[in-house]
C-alpha positions as CSV (number, residue, x, y, z in Angstrom):
1,M,97.2,141.6,87.4
2,N,98.7,138.1,87.3
3,N,102.3,137.1,86.4
4,K,101.4,136.3,82.8
5,S,99.8,139.6,82.3
6,R,102.7,141.4,83.8
7,L,105.2,139.5,81.7
8,R,103.2,140.1,78.5
9,E,103.0,143.8,79.3
10,W,106.7,144.1,80.1
11,A,107.7,142.1,77.1
12,G,105.6,144.2,74.8
13,H,107.3,147.4,76.1
14,L,110.7,145.8,75.6
15,I,110.0,144.8,72.0
16,K,108.8,148.3,71.2
17,Q,112.0,149.7,72.6
18,L,114.1,147.2,70.5
19,H,112.1,148.2,67.4
20,I,112.8,151.8,68.0
21,V,116.5,151.3,68.5
22,T,116.9,149.1,65.4
23,T,114.9,151.6,63.3
24,D,117.1,154.5,64.6
25,M,120.2,152.5,63.9
26,G,119.2,152.3,60.3
27,I,118.8,156.1,60.1
28,Y,121.4,157.6,62.5
29,P,125.1,157.1,63.1
30,A,125.9,154.4,65.6
31,K,127.2,156.9,68.2
32,H,124.3,159.3,67.9
33,P,123.0,160.4,71.4
34,M,119.4,159.2,70.6
35,I,120.6,155.7,69.8
36,A,122.9,155.6,72.9
37,R,119.9,156.6,75.2
38,S,117.5,154.0,73.7
39,L,120.2,151.3,73.7
40,K,121.1,151.9,77.4
41,A,117.4,152.0,78.5
42,S,116.5,148.7,76.7
43,Y,119.6,147.0,77.8
44,Q,119.0,147.9,81.4
45,E,115.5,146.6,81.4
46,L,116.6,143.3,79.9
47,R,119.6,143.0,82.3
48,D,117.2,143.6,85.3
49,Y,114.9,140.8,84.0
50,L,117.9,138.4,83.6
51,K,119.0,139.0,87.1
52,K,115.7,137.3,88.3
53,E,115.3,134.7,85.4
54,R,117.8,132.6,83.7
55,D,116.9,133.5,80.2
56,L,114.3,135.2,77.9
57,T,113.2,133.9,74.5
58,I,111.5,135.9,71.8
59,S,110.3,133.7,68.9
60,V,108.0,133.6,65.9
61,V,105.6,130.7,66.1
62,E,103.1,130.1,63.3
63,N,103.6,133.7,62.2
64,K,102.9,135.1,65.7
65,L,105.3,136.9,68.0
66,V,105.7,134.9,71.2
67,V,107.7,135.8,74.4
68,E,108.3,132.9,76.8
69,D,105.4,130.8,75.4
70,L,103.1,133.9,75.7
71,P,101.7,135.2,72.3
72,L,101.6,139.0,72.0
73,E,98.8,141.2,70.6
74,E,98.5,140.3,66.9
75,R,97.0,143.7,65.9
76,D,99.7,145.9,67.4
77,K,101.5,147.6,64.5
78,T,104.9,147.5,66.3
79,F,104.6,143.8,67.0
80,I,103.7,143.1,63.4
81,K,106.7,145.1,62.2
82,F,109.1,143.5,64.6
83,N,107.7,140.1,63.6
84,S,108.3,141.0,59.9
85,D,111.9,142.2,60.7
86,L,112.7,138.7,62.3
87,S,111.0,136.7,59.5
88,S,112.7,138.7,56.7
89,R,116.0,138.0,58.3
90,K,115.0,134.3,58.7
91,I,115.2,134.5,62.5
92,Q,113.0,132.0,64.2
93,S,113.9,132.9,67.8
94,I,116.3,134.9,69.9
95,T,117.3,133.8,73.4
96,F,119.0,136.2,75.9
97,L,120.9,134.5,78.7
98,R,121.8,135.7,82.1
99,G,125.1,137.5,82.1
100,L,124.4,139.3,78.8
101,E,126.9,142.1,78.1
102,M,126.2,145.4,76.4
103,E,128.6,144.6,73.6
104,E,126.7,141.4,72.8
105,F,123.3,143.2,73.0
106,Q,124.6,146.0,70.6
107,A,125.9,143.3,68.2
108,L,122.4,141.7,68.0
109,L,120.7,145.0,67.4
110,Q,123.2,145.7,64.7
111,V,122.1,142.4,63.0
112,L,118.5,143.3,63.3
113,A,119.2,146.7,61.8
114,T,121.1,145.2,58.8
115,K,119.0,145.0,55.6
116,P,117.9,141.3,54.9
117,D,119.6,141.0,51.6
118,I,122.9,142.3,52.9
119,L,122.6,140.0,56.0
120,E,122.0,137.0,53.7
121,K,125.2,137.8,51.7
122,K,127.1,137.8,55.0
123,G,125.8,134.2,55.7
124,G,122.8,135.0,57.9
125,A,122.2,136.2,61.5
126,T,123.9,133.2,63.1
127,K,127.1,133.6,61.2
128,A,127.1,137.4,61.8
129,L,127.0,136.7,65.6
130,L,129.8,134.2,65.6
131,Q,132.2,136.6,67.2
132,P,134.6,136.3,70.1
133,G,132.9,137.3,73.4
134,I,129.4,136.5,72.3
135,S,128.2,133.7,74.5
136,H,125.0,135.0,76.1
137,L,122.9,135.1,72.9
138,R,121.3,132.2,71.0
139,I,119.6,132.6,67.6
140,N,117.7,129.9,65.7
141,E,117.3,130.5,62.0
142,V,114.4,129.3,59.8
143,R,115.7,126.5,57.6
144,Y,114.4,126.0,54.1
145,E,114.9,122.9,52.1
146,K,116.2,123.7,48.7
147,L,116.0,121.4,45.7
148,A,119.5,121.3,44.2
149,K,119.7,121.0,40.5
150,G,119.7,117.4,39.5
151,K,119.1,116.3,43.1
152,R,116.0,115.4,45.1
153,V,115.3,116.1,48.8
154,L,115.8,113.1,50.9
155,R,112.9,112.0,53.1
156,I,113.5,110.6,56.6
157,E,111.3,107.5,55.8
158,E,113.9,106.4,53.3
159,G,116.7,106.1,55.8
160,V,114.9,104.9,58.9
161,D,116.6,101.5,59.1
162,L,120.0,103.0,58.4
163,I,119.5,105.7,61.1
164,I,118.5,103.1,63.7
165,Q,121.5,101.0,62.9
166,Y,123.7,104.1,63.3
167,L,122.1,105.1,66.6
168,L,122.7,101.5,67.8
169,G,126.4,101.9,67.0
170,K,126.3,99.2,64.4
171,T,127.3,101.5,61.4
172,P,129.9,104.3,61.5
173,G,127.6,106.9,59.9
174,I,124.4,107.6,58.0
175,G,126.0,109.2,54.9
176,E,123.6,111.4,52.9
177,F,120.9,111.1,55.6
178,K,122.9,113.2,58.0
179,D,121.4,116.6,57.3
180,T,118.0,115.0,56.8
181,F,118.0,113.5,60.3
182,V,119.4,116.6,62.0
183,Q,116.6,118.7,60.4
184,E,114.0,116.2,61.3
185,I,114.9,116.7,65.0
186,K,113.8,120.4,64.4
187,R,110.8,119.7,62.1
188,D,109.3,116.7,63.7
189,P,110.8,115.8,67.1
190,K,107.9,113.3,67.9
191,R,108.9,111.4,64.8
192,V,112.5,111.2,66.0
193,G,111.2,110.2,69.4
194,G,109.7,107.2,67.8
195,L,113.0,106.2,66.2
196,I,114.8,106.7,69.6
197,T,112.2,104.5,71.2
198,D,112.8,101.8,68.6
199,V,116.6,102.0,69.4
200,A,115.9,101.7,73.1
201,N,113.6,98.7,72.5
202,A,116.1,97.0,70.2
203,V,118.8,97.2,73.0
204,G,116.3,96.0,75.7
205,R,117.9,94.2,78.8
206,T,120.9,92.1,79.3
207,E,120.6,88.4,80.3
208,E,121.1,89.4,83.9
209,G,118.1,91.6,83.6
210,V,119.9,95.0,83.6
211,D,117.7,97.6,81.7
212,L,119.9,99.3,79.0
213,R,117.2,101.3,77.3
214,A,118.0,104.6,79.0
215,E,121.6,104.1,78.2
216,A,120.8,103.5,74.6
217,V,118.9,106.8,74.4
218,L,121.8,108.7,76.1
219,R,124.3,107.1,73.7
220,S,122.1,108.3,70.8
221,I,122.1,111.8,72.1
222,Q,125.9,111.7,72.5
223,R,126.4,110.2,69.0
224,V,124.5,112.9,67.3
225,G,126.3,115.6,69.3
226,D,129.7,114.2,68.5
227,D,129.3,112.9,65.0
228,L,126.5,114.6,63.1
229,L,127.2,118.0,64.7
230,D,130.9,117.6,64.8
231,G,130.9,118.8,68.4
232,S,129.8,122.3,67.3
233,V,128.4,124.3,70.2
234,Q,126.4,126.6,67.9
235,A,124.8,123.6,66.2
236,W,123.9,122.0,69.5
237,Q,122.3,125.2,70.7
238,E,120.1,125.2,67.6
239,L,119.2,121.5,68.1
240,K,118.6,121.1,71.8
241,A,115.1,122.5,71.8
242,G,114.2,119.8,69.3
243,W,115.8,117.2,71.5
244,A,113.7,118.4,74.4
245,E,110.6,117.6,72.4
246,V,112.1,114.2,71.5
247,I,112.6,113.3,75.2
248,L,109.1,114.6,76.1
249,S,107.6,112.4,73.4
250,L,109.1,109.2,74.7
251,E,107.0,106.7,76.7
252,P,106.7,107.8,80.3
253,E,108.7,104.9,81.9
254,L,111.6,105.4,79.5
255,R,111.6,109.1,79.9
256,A,111.7,108.8,83.6
257,M,114.6,106.5,83.5
258,I,116.6,109.0,81.5
259,L,115.8,111.8,83.7
260,R,116.7,110.3,87.0
261,E,119.6,111.1,89.3
262,K,123.1,111.8,88.1
263,E,124.6,108.8,89.9
264,K,123.0,106.5,87.3
265,M,124.4,108.3,84.3
266,R,127.0,105.9,82.9
267,V,127.6,107.5,79.5
268,D,130.5,109.9,79.3
269,G,129.6,113.4,78.3
270,T,125.8,112.9,78.3
271,D,125.1,114.5,81.7
272,D,125.9,118.0,80.4
273,L,124.0,117.5,77.2
274,L,120.9,116.2,79.2
275,R,121.1,119.2,81.5
276,D,121.0,121.4,78.5
277,I,118.0,119.6,77.1
278,I,116.1,119.7,80.4
279,D,116.6,123.5,80.5
280,E,114.5,123.6,77.3
281,F,111.5,121.9,79.0
282,S,108.6,124.2,79.6
283,N,107.3,124.7,83.1
284,Q,104.1,122.8,82.2
285,A,106.0,119.9,80.9
286,I,108.0,119.6,84.1
287,L,104.8,119.6,86.3
288,D,103.2,117.1,84.0
289,I,106.2,114.7,84.2
290,I,106.4,114.6,88.0
291,L,102.6,114.3,88.4
292,S,102.5,111.5,85.8
293,E,105.2,109.5,87.6
294,Y,103.5,109.9,90.9
295,N,100.2,108.7,89.4
296,R,102.0,105.8,87.9
297,G,103.1,104.7,91.5
298,E,106.8,105.5,91.1
299,P,108.6,105.0,94.4
300,L,109.2,108.2,96.3
301,I,112.9,107.9,96.2
302,N,112.8,107.7,92.4
303,L,110.4,110.5,92.2
304,K,112.7,112.6,94.3
305,S,115.6,111.9,92.0
306,L,113.4,112.9,89.0
307,A,112.4,116.2,90.6
308,K,116.0,117.0,91.6
309,R,117.0,116.5,87.9
310,L,114.1,118.5,86.4
311,F,114.6,121.5,88.9
312,S,118.0,122.1,87.2
313,Y,118.3,125.6,88.7
314,P,117.0,127.1,92.0
315,E,114.7,129.7,90.3
316,R,112.8,127.1,88.5
317,K,112.2,125.2,91.8
318,E,111.2,128.4,93.6
319,R,108.8,129.3,90.9
320,L,107.2,125.9,90.3
321,G,107.3,124.6,93.9
322,P,103.9,125.9,95.2
323,L,102.1,124.8,92.0
324,L,103.6,121.3,92.2
325,K,102.8,121.0,95.9
326,K,99.1,121.9,95.2
327,R,98.8,119.3,92.4
328,L,100.6,116.5,94.3
329,M,98.7,117.0,97.5
330,K,95.5,117.1,95.5
331,A,96.6,113.7,94.0
332,G,97.0,112.3,97.5
333,M,100.6,113.0,98.5
334,S,101.2,113.8,102.2
335,Q,102.9,116.9,103.5
336,E,105.8,114.9,104.9
337,D,106.4,113.1,101.6
338,Y,106.2,116.4,99.6
339,S,108.8,117.9,102.0
340,Y,111.0,114.9,101.3
341,L,110.5,115.1,97.6
342,I,111.3,118.8,97.2
343,G,114.1,118.9,99.7
344,E,112.3,121.0,102.3
345,E,112.7,120.6,106.0
346,M,110.9,117.6,107.5
347,W,108.3,117.7,110.3
348,P,108.1,121.5,110.5
349,G,105.2,121.4,113.0
350,L,107.2,119.4,115.6
351,S,109.5,120.8,118.3
352,S,113.3,120.5,117.9
353,E,113.4,117.7,120.4
354,E,110.7,115.6,118.6
355,R,112.4,116.2,115.2
356,A,115.7,115.1,116.8
357,K,114.2,111.8,117.9
358,R,112.8,111.3,114.3
359,L,116.3,111.9,112.9
360,L,117.8,109.3,115.3
361,E,115.3,106.8,114.0
362,K,116.7,107.1,110.5
363,E,119.5,105.1,109.1
364,P,122.9,106.9,108.6
365,R,122.5,106.8,104.8
366,E,119.1,108.4,105.0
367,L,120.5,111.4,106.7
368,L,122.3,112.3,103.5
369,D,119.0,113.2,101.8
370,E,118.6,116.8,101.0
371,A,115.5,117.2,103.0
372,L,116.9,115.5,106.1
373,L,120.2,117.5,105.8
374,K,118.2,120.8,105.9
375,T,116.2,119.3,108.8
376,M,119.4,118.4,110.7
377,E,120.7,122.0,110.4
378,S,117.4,123.4,111.6
379,V,117.2,120.9,114.5
380,I,120.7,121.5,115.6
381,K,120.1,125.3,115.7
382,G,116.8,124.7,117.6
383,L,118.5,122.4,120.1
384,I,121.2,125.0,120.8
385,T,118.6,127.6,121.3
386,S,116.7,125.4,123.8
387,G,119.8,124.3,125.6
388,K,119.4,120.6,124.6
389,D,123.1,120.0,123.7
390,D,122.9,116.4,124.8
391,L,120.8,115.5,121.7
392,I,123.2,117.1,119.3
393,S,126.1,114.8,119.7
394,P,124.1,111.5,119.0
395,I,122.7,113.1,115.7
396,L,126.2,114.1,114.6
397,K,127.7,110.6,115.5
398,K,125.0,108.9,113.5
399,F,125.6,111.2,110.5
400,L,129.4,110.7,110.7
401,K,128.9,107.0,110.8
402,N,128.5,107.3,107.0
403,L,132.3,107.9,106.8
404,E,132.6,104.1,107.5
405,D,130.2,103.2,104.6
406,P,131.6,100.7,102.1
407,A,130.5,102.9,99.2
408,S,133.0,105.7,98.5
409,V,130.2,108.0,97.1
410,I,128.4,107.9,100.5
411,R,131.7,108.7,102.3
412,Q,132.5,111.5,100.0
413,Q,129.0,113.1,100.3
414,T,129.2,112.8,104.1
415,A,132.7,114.5,104.1
416,E,131.4,117.3,101.9
417,E,128.2,117.9,103.8
418,C,129.5,117.8,107.4
419,L,131.1,121.2,107.2
420,K,127.7,123.0,107.3
421,L,126.9,121.2,110.6
422,M,130.3,121.9,112.1
423,E,130.1,125.6,111.2
424,I,126.7,125.9,113.0
425,L,128.4,124.5,116.1
426,L,131.4,126.7,115.8
427,W,129.4,129.8,115.4
428,N,127.4,128.9,118.5
429,K,130.6,128.0,120.3
430,K,129.9,124.4,121.0
431,F,133.5,123.6,120.9
432,E,133.4,120.3,122.8
433,I,131.1,118.7,120.1
434,V,133.3,120.2,117.4
435,E,136.4,118.7,118.9
436,E,134.7,115.3,119.2
437,S,133.6,115.4,115.6
438,T,137.0,116.6,114.5
439,R,138.6,113.6,116.0
440,V,136.2,111.4,113.9
441,L,137.2,113.2,110.8
442,I,140.9,112.8,111.6
443,Q,140.4,109.0,112.3
444,N,138.7,108.5,109.0
445,L,141.3,110.6,107.1
446,E,143.9,108.2,108.5
447,K,142.3,105.1,107.0
448,E,140.8,106.6,103.8
449,K,142.3,105.2,100.6
450,V,140.0,106.8,98.0
451,L,141.6,110.1,96.9
452,A,138.3,111.9,96.2
453,V,137.0,111.1,99.8
454,Y,140.5,111.9,101.3
455,S,140.5,115.2,99.5
456,A,137.0,116.1,100.8
457,L,138.0,115.3,104.4
458,A,141.2,117.2,104.0
459,T,139.3,120.3,102.7
460,N,136.9,120.3,105.6
461,L,139.6,119.8,108.2
462,E,141.5,122.7,106.6
463,K,138.5,124.9,106.9
464,I,137.6,123.8,110.4
465,A,141.2,124.4,111.5
466,K,141.2,128.0,110.3
467,Q,137.9,128.7,112.1
468,L,139.2,127.0,115.3
469,I,142.2,129.3,115.2
470,S,139.8,132.4,114.9
471,F,138.1,131.2,118.0
472,K,141.4,130.7,119.8
473,K,140.9,126.9,120.1
474,Y,144.4,125.7,119.4
475,S,144.6,122.1,120.8
476,P,142.3,120.5,118.1
477,T,143.9,122.6,115.4
478,I,147.3,121.3,116.4
479,E,146.0,117.7,116.0
480,I,144.8,118.5,112.5
481,V,148.1,120.2,111.6
482,K,150.1,117.3,113.0
483,K,148.1,114.8,111.0
484,F,148.6,116.8,107.7
485,T,152.3,117.1,108.5
486,Q,152.5,113.3,109.1
487,H,150.7,112.5,105.9
488,A,152.7,115.0,103.9
489,S,155.9,113.3,104.8
490,P,157.5,111.1,102.0
491,A,158.0,108.5,104.8
492,S,154.3,108.2,105.4
493,K,152.1,105.2,104.2
494,Q,149.8,107.6,102.3
495,S,149.8,107.5,98.4
496,R,151.8,110.2,96.6
497,E,148.5,112.0,95.7
498,E,147.4,111.9,99.3
499,Q,150.8,113.2,100.5
500,E,150.4,116.1,98.0
501,R,146.8,116.8,99.2
502,A,147.9,116.8,102.8
503,L,150.7,119.2,102.1
504,E,148.3,121.5,100.2
505,A,145.8,121.4,103.1
506,R,148.4,122.3,105.6
507,K,149.5,125.3,103.4
508,G,145.9,126.2,103.1
509,I,145.5,126.6,106.8
510,A,148.4,129.1,106.7
511,D,146.5,131.8,104.9
512,P,147.2,135.5,105.8
513,S,144.2,135.8,108.1
514,T,145.3,132.7,110.0
515,I,148.8,133.9,110.4
516,E,147.6,137.4,111.5
517,A,145.2,135.8,114.1
518,L,148.1,133.8,115.5
519,L,150.5,136.7,115.7
520,T,147.7,138.9,117.3
521,A,147.3,136.1,119.9
522,L,151.0,135.7,120.4
523,K,151.4,139.5,121.1
524,G,148.3,139.8,123.3
525,E,148.0,136.6,125.3
526,A,150.1,135.2,128.2
527,L,148.3,131.8,127.9
528,N,148.6,129.2,125.2
529,L,152.0,130.6,124.1
530,K,153.3,127.1,123.6
531,E,150.4,126.1,121.3
532,I,150.5,129.3,119.3
533,S,154.2,128.9,118.8
534,F,153.8,125.3,117.7
535,L,151.2,126.3,115.1
536,L,153.4,129.2,113.7
537,V,156.3,126.8,113.4
538,A,154.2,124.0,111.8
539,L,152.6,126.3,109.3
540,G,156.1,127.1,108.0
541,E,157.3,129.4,105.3
542,R,154.1,131.6,105.1
543,A,154.6,132.7,108.7
544,V,158.2,133.8,108.3
545,N,157.8,137.2,106.6
546,P,154.9,138.3,108.9
547,L,157.2,137.3,111.9
548,I,160.1,139.3,110.5
549,E,157.8,142.3,110.3
550,V,156.9,142.0,113.9
551,L,160.5,141.5,115.0
552,Q,161.4,144.7,113.1
553,E,158.5,146.8,114.4
554,E,157.6,145.5,117.8
555,K,159.3,147.4,120.7
556,D,157.7,145.5,123.6
557,I,160.5,143.4,125.0
558,E,158.0,140.7,126.2
559,V,156.5,140.3,122.9
560,R,159.9,140.0,121.2
561,R,160.9,137.3,123.7
562,R,157.8,135.3,122.6
563,I,158.7,135.6,118.9
564,I,162.3,134.4,119.2
565,P,161.5,130.7,120.1
566,V,159.1,130.6,117.1
567,F,162.0,131.5,114.8
568,K,164.2,129.0,116.5
569,G,161.6,126.3,115.8
570,M,161.4,127.3,112.1
571,G,165.2,126.7,111.7
572,Q,166.3,126.7,108.1
573,K,163.1,128.0,106.8
574,A,163.8,131.4,108.5
575,L,167.6,131.5,107.9
576,E,167.9,133.6,104.8
577,P,165.3,136.3,105.7
578,L,167.0,136.6,109.1
579,K,170.4,137.1,107.6
580,L,169.1,140.1,105.7
581,L,168.3,141.8,109.0
582,L,171.9,141.7,110.1
583,S,172.3,145.1,108.5
584,D,169.5,146.6,110.6
585,K,170.5,149.8,112.4
586,R,168.4,149.1,115.5
587,W,170.6,147.3,118.2
588,Y,167.7,145.4,119.7
589,V,166.7,144.0,116.3
590,L,170.2,143.0,115.6
591,K,170.7,141.4,119.0
592,D,167.6,139.3,118.7
593,V,168.5,138.2,115.2
594,V,171.9,137.1,116.3
595,E,170.4,135.1,119.2
596,I,168.1,133.3,116.8
597,L,170.8,132.5,114.3
598,G,172.9,131.1,117.1
599,D,170.1,128.8,118.2
600,I,169.3,127.7,114.7
601,G,172.9,126.4,114.6
602,D,173.8,126.6,111.0
603,E,177.6,127.0,110.7
604,S,177.3,128.8,107.4
605,T,176.0,131.8,109.4
606,V,179.3,132.4,111.2
607,S,180.8,134.7,108.5
608,S,177.6,136.9,108.6
609,L,178.3,137.7,112.3
610,I,181.5,139.8,111.7
611,L,179.4,142.9,111.5
612,P,177.5,142.5,114.7
613,L,180.7,141.3,116.5
614,N,182.1,144.9,115.9
615,H,178.9,146.7,116.7
616,D,179.1,149.9,118.9
617,Y,176.7,148.5,121.5
618,F,178.3,146.0,123.9
619,K,175.0,143.9,124.2
620,V,175.1,143.1,120.5
621,R,178.7,142.0,120.8
622,V,177.9,139.9,123.8
623,E,175.1,138.1,122.0
624,T,177.3,137.6,119.0
625,A,180.0,135.9,121.1
626,L,177.3,133.6,122.6
627,A,176.0,132.8,119.1
628,L,179.5,132.0,117.8
629,G,180.0,129.6,120.7
630,K,176.8,127.7,119.7
631,L,177.7,127.7,116.0
632,G,181.2,126.3,116.3
633,G,183.7,125.7,113.6
634,Q,187.2,127.1,112.9
635,R,186.0,130.5,111.7
636,A,183.9,130.9,114.9
637,V,187.1,130.1,117.0
638,E,189.1,132.8,115.0
639,L,186.4,135.4,115.6
640,L,186.0,134.6,119.3
641,T,189.8,134.7,119.7
642,I,189.6,138.3,118.4
643,A,186.8,139.1,120.8
644,L,189.2,138.2,123.7
645,K,190.7,141.7,123.2
646,D,187.3,143.5,123.3
647,R,187.1,146.7,125.3
648,D,184.2,145.4,127.4
649,N,184.7,142.9,130.2
650,L,181.4,141.0,129.6
651,V,182.2,140.5,125.9
652,R,185.6,139.0,126.8
653,E,184.1,136.8,129.5
654,V,181.5,135.4,127.0
655,A,184.2,134.9,124.4
656,V,186.4,132.9,126.9
657,T,183.4,130.8,128.1
658,S,182.3,130.1,124.5
659,L,185.8,129.0,123.6
660,G,186.0,126.8,126.6
661,N,182.6,125.2,125.9
662,M,183.6,124.6,122.3
663,G,186.9,122.9,123.4
664,A,188.6,125.2,121.0
665,V,192.2,123.8,120.9
666,G,193.0,126.5,118.3
667,A,192.4,129.2,121.0
668,L,194.9,127.7,123.6
669,P,197.9,129.8,122.5
670,A,195.8,133.0,122.9
671,L,194.5,131.9,126.3
672,L,197.9,130.9,127.6
673,K,199.3,134.2,126.4
674,I,196.7,136.0,128.5
675,I,197.7,134.2,131.8
676,H,201.4,134.7,131.1
677,R,201.1,138.5,130.7
678,R,202.1,140.7,133.6
679,R,198.9,142.6,133.1
680,F,196.9,139.4,133.9
681,L,196.5,140.6,137.5
682,K,195.0,143.8,136.3
683,K,192.2,142.0,134.5
684,D,188.8,141.6,136.1
685,I,188.9,138.7,138.5
686,T,185.8,137.1,136.8
687,F,187.6,137.1,133.5
688,Q,190.7,135.6,135.1
689,K,188.7,132.8,136.5
690,K,186.9,132.1,133.3
691,V,190.3,131.9,131.4
692,I,191.4,129.3,133.9
693,E,188.1,127.3,133.5
694,A,188.4,127.5,129.7
695,L,192.0,126.2,129.7
696,V,190.9,123.2,131.8
697,K,187.9,122.4,129.5
698,I,190.0,122.6,126.4
699,D,193.0,120.6,127.5
700,P,192.9,119.3,131.1
701,K,196.1,117.3,130.9
702,G,198.2,119.8,129.0
703,T,197.2,122.8,131.1
704,K,197.9,121.4,134.5
705,P,201.5,122.8,134.6
706,E,200.0,126.2,133.8
707,I,197.5,126.0,136.6
708,I,200.2,124.8,139.1
709,G,202.3,127.7,137.9
710,L,199.6,130.1,138.9
711,L,199.6,128.6,142.5
712,K,203.4,129.0,142.8
713,K,203.5,132.7,141.9
714,K,203.7,135.2,144.9
715,P,203.9,138.7,143.6
716,R,204.8,141.5,146.0
717,L,202.1,143.8,144.6
718,G,198.5,142.9,144.2
719,R,198.8,140.1,146.7
720,K,195.1,140.2,147.7
721,K,193.8,140.1,144.2
722,Y,196.3,137.4,143.2
723,D,195.1,135.3,146.2
724,E,191.7,135.1,144.4
725,I,193.4,133.6,141.3
726,R,195.4,131.2,143.5
727,I,192.2,130.1,145.2
728,C,190.6,129.5,141.8
729,A,193.7,127.5,140.7
730,V,193.5,125.4,143.9
731,I,189.8,124.6,143.4
732,T,190.5,123.7,139.7
733,L,193.4,121.4,140.5
734,G,191.2,119.6,143.0
735,R,188.4,119.1,140.5
736,M,191.0,117.9,137.9
737,G,192.4,115.3,140.4
738,A,195.9,116.6,139.8
739,Q,198.2,114.2,141.7
740,E,201.2,116.2,140.5
741,A,200.0,119.3,142.4
742,L,199.9,117.7,145.9
743,S,203.2,119.1,147.0
744,E,202.3,122.6,146.0
745,L,198.9,122.2,147.6
746,E,200.5,121.0,150.9
747,R,202.5,124.3,150.9
748,A,199.3,126.2,150.2
749,K,197.8,124.8,153.4
750,K,200.3,126.9,155.3
751,D,199.5,130.1,153.5
752,K,198.5,133.2,155.4
753,N,195.2,133.5,153.6
754,E,192.7,131.3,155.5
755,R,190.4,130.9,152.4
756,L,193.4,129.6,150.4
757,R,194.3,127.1,153.2
758,Q,190.8,125.8,153.4
759,A,190.6,125.5,149.6
760,A,193.9,123.6,149.6
761,E,192.7,121.1,152.3
762,Q,189.5,120.5,150.3
763,A,191.5,120.0,147.0
764,I,193.8,117.5,148.6
765,K,190.9,115.5,149.9
766,E,189.3,115.4,146.4
767,I,192.6,114.3,144.8
768,K,193.2,111.5,147.4
769,K,189.6,110.4,147.4
770,P,189.3,106.8,146.0
771,Q,188.1,106.9,142.4
């Protein structure tokens, strides 16, 4: 059984089901189980068909029931009855479109079940289906001319001149001939085709020889859609089948000009209308047009454009391709030309190496052809399999040469198409070639001034960057991110639109899967840590919260140490989320957060560190003292001064060191008070030394007497321990170049403690050394 027989049999079965459902709906309540079962069964069959085909049309032609141009058995009683049902309701055709919903299908059957007289009172089938949500059904109604009382029916012949002037744009409208002309498109499209041809010939060519005939036809279509139909979608749906016949009736040369590639469409809005009209062409009409143009000697490139336009959706190309091939090759077309025409791979019988050589013979622009693009993909895969990587790079270089083409449309197409080739290389881990090509894309992004091309390049670089990260190839990704960061800056030379697109692309790289991949790498790798950290910092805000989660949950100290520098690099971006963690109960989380806040260096953070400065665990207090020293400011000095009284030696030492490093003059009274206390000798010697060092750093000149005073003291108890302080004072005075301490240092040279004597001698030498 052939395809037509199968379709006729299936369609006959479907119509019988539809007739049963509509008959039952006239007898039983809408929710009756019998109706529900029949409705579901017929809808499912129709839905399955529309998954394979774009649409299905049931129509009444010359009083015969026709499905997709196939007449059904005239003597079948069910078909006769269904035909009668459609005719009595003035329905000429019903078209079901892919995506049909059950609610739409049910609404149609309800119309078919409504008695004709009641339906007419409601305004007819079309009006009954003008409901929200019904977009996958089209109904054409039979139109009857009625002779109004006192008026005659206008004939098209009477307004021909006026209609032509209107279509030429020389009059604003056609008055009373509006409805007549619209109806003529349905009744006699060939007649309208003659009028349109007259319009095209009247326009002719410009003085420079530019052919404007096709544009005149397109403007005529647009004018009818906008003016006569008032932009009504429903009215256009009813009229486009007639327009299809109009276009098909034009002389072959003019018809071919209208149907060629999209790039030559210069009339706003006509491209979508023309696509709609082409969808109405029968399969036979499409085959005839292409064959006719081939026989007329149309250049192959024009023929290719025509075929691309006529095969407006993949299913049609798949269905008609074999038949078209048979007809064209019978007419003399070669296999190679047919492959080029239809967009199939070229030279399928040759090896990958031979096909690669053929590709390298082509000009860069030629490689953008659909057939050659497919061939390139196939050849690259074949070269990878055969280990001929050396041939891949030259092909890719030649293709990317199009990015330097003067025509922006060529550059844009190249930018859009190159991703497929890059993905093949990525999937096969040909990273060197990918990196080489990525550099070319970045270079061209840098100099591109057309926004559409820039955007296409940015889109592909964004996608390539994400894939490179998934393969742990960070260096080329960093180059992409750096370029986007540079271009997104207000200080860059890029236009405002390009700056926004660069920022958008950089944000696009930072999707959740990318951040997760980088964090996984950060936790699991010892290598590439610098590159991974750079990327996390560069990708910004979107990485902050995932990093916070890791900081909270990760217990491995090595991993935590890797995360801390990333936060430091993020700076202000991470500040507020980190502050929220200062209330965390886990000491190790708190310690790391305090360290990060200290390194970020925002003085406004100081007041938030009061809580960790009083934490029970000394390591948290130590880290807080370090952080306060980095943050600085009067409030930090006050908190560190309090920390000088901490119960832990290490906390006190860090507080003293921080105050010294800050040059905290405000802390001098507290530090001087410490060395004047009798208990000073009981303090840890390290702390004592750090107090002395801090005093010198804060006020070298003003604290000299205090340091000399420490040298003079000779307590009876704790002599050995105090000698350590005196040694520290001697060394400090030497470094200070304290001339006023020479006499005291001379006495120290006679001390019993040998180490003190040696320190004094060295200090005197340093003081007397020529400056």
